[in-house]
N, C-alpha and C positions, 0 to 999 in steps of 0.2 A: 862167078862172081872174082873178081881179082882180088887181091890180098889186101889192097890199100882200102877199098871198101869194107870189106869183111873186118879190118880192124879198127875202122871206123866205127861201123855198127856196134861193135862190142869192146870199145874203148871203156876203160873205167874213169878216165877223167872225161870231164864235160868238152863237148865242141864249141864251134863259133858260135855265139849268142847265148851261151850256156854257161853257168858258173857253180862250184859247189855249193853254195849257199841256197839254189834254188828248191824249194819245197815243190815236190812232186807227188800228184795224185793219179795212181793208176785205175782205169777201169775196164774190165775185161768181160766180154759177150762170150762166155764160153760157147753156146751154140754156134754162133757165126764163126769164131774160130773151128771148133770141130769139125764143121761140115766143110769149110774152105781146107783145113790140112787133110782129109780125108780126100777131097777130090784132087788136091795137088800132089799129095805122096801117099796115099794111104795108110797116114800113120799118124800117131797122137802127137801133139806139141810138147814140147818142155818148158812148163810153166816158170821153173827155177830160172832158167834163161831168159824166159819175157819179162822177168823183172828187172834182172839185170840190163838189157836193153833199154827197158824204161827209164831207169834212173843214172846210169852211166856216170857214176861216181857223186849223183846230187842227193838230197835228203829225200827219202821216201816219208811222206805225209801218211800215206794209206794207198793200199792195194787190195781192191774189191772185185772179186769174182761171182759172177751172175748164173746161177746154174739152174735148169730147169729138170725135173725130174719127171717119170710117170707115177702114178699110184702104184704103191706094191713094189716097184722096181728097186732092187737093193744094189743093182750095179754101179750106182752114183756115189755109195758110200765110201770107197777105195779113193775115189778122185776127190770127195769133199774132205776127206781124211787129210789125202796130202797136200792140197791146197793151203788147208790151215795149217799144216805144219809147215809150209812155207812162207808164213806169215799173211797170206791173203785173210782178208774178211769175206767170208762166203755167204752170200745171200740166195735163198733155195726158193724155188716156185715148182708148184706143181701144175702140169698140163691140163687143162679144161677144155672141155668141149666149147667151141665158139659159134658153131653154126654147123647145119646139115648142107652139103651142096647139093645140086640139081638132081643126083643121080639116087639120094638118099643115104649118102655116106659122111660120116659124121668127119666136121673138120676142127682139128686140135690147135689151141693157141697155147703158146708159154713163152712169148717173148718179154723181156726185160726193158724194152726201149725206153718207157716212161719213169722205169725205176732208175734206170742208169741215167737218164736225164736229169730227174729229180736231185740225184746224188752229185751230180757232177755242178748243178745250182749251188748245193748246199756247201760243197768245197771251195766255192769262188773265193771266199773271203780268208780262207787258210793256206792257199796253194798259189805258186807261181805258174805251174805248167800242169797243164791236163794232158793225160796220155789217155788214148782212145785205144783199145785192141780189140777192133771191129773195122770190118769195110763197109758196114751198113750207110747209105748215103742220107738217110732218114735224119742223121746226126748233124748233118751240115748248118742247118740255119741255128743250131744250138752252139754249134762250136764258132761259128762266126761270131755269136752274141759273145761268147768266151772272151775271143781276142779282141771285141770291141772293148771288154771291161781291161784289156791290158794283159790278158793271161796267155801265154805260149802254148800251143795247140800242138800236140804231136801225136802221129797216128801209126801203130803197129800192127799189119795185117797182111794178107794175103793179095799180090796186087790183081790176080785174075778174078778175086770175089770181091773187091772193092769198087765202090761208087768213083768215078773219074773226079765228081765234083768234089769229095771228101780228099782225094788226092792232092787235089789242084789247091783249096784251102789251106791244110795244115802247113805249120812253119817246119815241120820234118815228118817224112813218112818213111818208116823202114819195112820193105817188102819181105815179109818172112821166109817166102821161098828163096832168097838169096843168103839167107842167115846159115852159116855151117854150123852144124849140130841144133838144129832149130827142133829136130825130132826126137821122140824117144826111139828107144827099142820097143819093137811090138809086144816086149814082156812086161812092160810098166805101165802103169796108168798115167 
């Protein structure tokens, strides 16, 4: 990534079509980002940097991170604590058995798509910008509706793990794989 692109992504001041009075709501699909970061670099994402990328000098109305946990698993505790300390509102859900596959194995489900969608709709009256941190193409119709309601839509995700329709739709796409410092050292959560 060239320096001009990096500087624009991490600018502390709003860019074109943005202004410092805009109210921003960030919605983070941690499962989607975890697997995309693991596949892209084998490392964890820096969620503090993610906040800075999403706001870029604008007013943060809310940042919500959606976490899926396995029953009895304590490894998520440090992650949830870290997110909370950074100012994220953390919504947690336990993995549940969805169905069995044809070979008798259980299929687990724990996605937050409907919860994220509902929270985006709830935020419409209070924000100017909806920032989705996920590459999940299932959000395209909802984000198109947000644009119809006059909201600016931005997506922060890994391009390789993002639906092209999502990239094409949004007003701004940030490819986390090109952002310097996007990953934590392996020692941190």
